[in-house]
C-alpha positions in Angstrom: 0.0 0.0 0.0 1.3 3.4 -0.9 1.3 5.9 2.0 0.2 9.5 1.2 3.0 12.0 1.7 3.2 13.1 5.3 2.0 16.7 5.2 2.0 17.0 9.0 -1.8 17.7 8.8 -4.3 15.9 11.0 -7.2 14.1 9.2 -9.5 17.0 10.1 -7.1 19.5 8.6 -6.8 17.4 5.4 -10.6 17.3 5.1 -10.8 21.1 5.6 -8.1 21.7 3.1 -9.9 19.5 0.5 -13.1 21.4 1.2 -11.4 24.9 0.8 -9.6 23.9 -2.4 -12.8 22.7 -3.9 -14.8 25.7 -2.8 -12.1 28.0 -4.2 -12.9 26.6 -7.7 -16.6 27.5 -7.8 -16.7 30.2 -10.4 -18.4 33.5 -10.1 -22.1 33.4 -10.9 -22.3 29.6 -10.1 -23.6 27.8 -7.0 -23.2 24.4 -5.5 -25.1 22.6 -2.7 -23.4 21.7 0.6 -23.8 18.0 -0.4 -22.4 18.5 -3.9 -19.4 20.4 -2.5 -18.7 17.6 0.0 -18.9 15.0 -2.8 -16.6 17.0 -5.2 -14.1 17.4 -2.3 -14.0 13.7 -1.9 -15.7 13.8 1.5 -18.7 11.7 0.7 -22.1 12.5 2.3 -20.9 15.3 4.6 -23.3 18.1 3.8 -23.8 19.1 7.4 -20.1 19.0 8.2 -19.5 21.3 5.2 -22.2 23.7 6.5 -20.7 23.7 10.0 -17.2 24.2 8.7 -18.1 27.1 6.4 -19.9 28.8 9.3 -16.6 28.9 11.1 -14.7 30.7 8.3 -13.1 34.0 9.4 -15.0 37.1 8.4 -12.3 38.3 6.0 -12.0 35.0 4.1 -11.6 35.2 0.3 -13.3 31.9 -0.2 -16.6 32.2 -2.0 -18.8 30.7 0.8 -21.8 32.6 -0.5 -21.9 30.3 -3.5 -22.9 27.3 -1.3 -26.6 26.6 -0.9 -28.9 24.1 0.7 -30.4 21.3 -1.3 -32.5 22.4 -4.3 -30.9 25.8 -4.4 -32.4 26.9 -1.1 -30.6 29.7 0.8 -30.1 28.3 4.3 -29.1 31.6 6.0 -32.1 33.5 7.4 -33.4 36.6 5.7 -32.5 39.6 7.9 -29.3 37.9 9.3 -26.0 39.7 8.6 -24.5 36.7 6.8 -27.8 35.9 5.0 -28.2 39.4 3.7 -24.5 39.4 2.6 -24.9 36.1 0.8 -28.0 37.3 -1.1 -26.2 40.6 -2.0 -23.0 38.8 -3.2 -25.0 36.4 -5.3 -27.1 39.2 -6.9 -23.8 41.1 -7.7 -22.6 38.0 -9.6 -25.9 37.9 -11.6 -27.5 35.0 -9.7 -31.2 35.5 -9.5 -33.0 34.6 -6.3 -36.7 33.9 -6.2 -38.6 32.8 -3.0 -35.3 32.3 -1.2 -34.1 29.9 -3.9 -31.6 29.9 -6.7 -32.4 28.2 -10.0 -30.0 25.3 -10.0 -30.6 24.5 -13.6 -29.5 27.9 -14.6 -26.8 28.7 -12.0 -25.6 25.3 -10.7 -22.0 24.5 -11.2 -21.3 21.3 -13.0 -17.5 21.2 -13.4 -17.5 18.1 -15.7 -19.3 20.2 -18.4 -16.6 22.9 -18.2 -13.6 20.7 -18.6 -11.6 20.2 -21.8 
């Protein structure tokens, strides 16, 4: 069995790094669900863990956390909350339309396979 290189990172740090690297690739104007992001990062069915982890990002992060939504394009953060209002504003600035607290996944969903090669 081939051992992965020792990066000095704990398994939790490795998971977080995989999540952040994947999130950083979500292009402007596109969105992913928590579950989709977990799967793309190789974390399996870890949607709730993704949500918890993203909620702990520092306020000045450059990661596009606002592009991650609940299942079916639902915006999970409450209307009127600071982060919820910021998420909606950022998405609208990127041309993402929001109707009834949902984003049209058919139109704005990121499917990286279609954009490769």
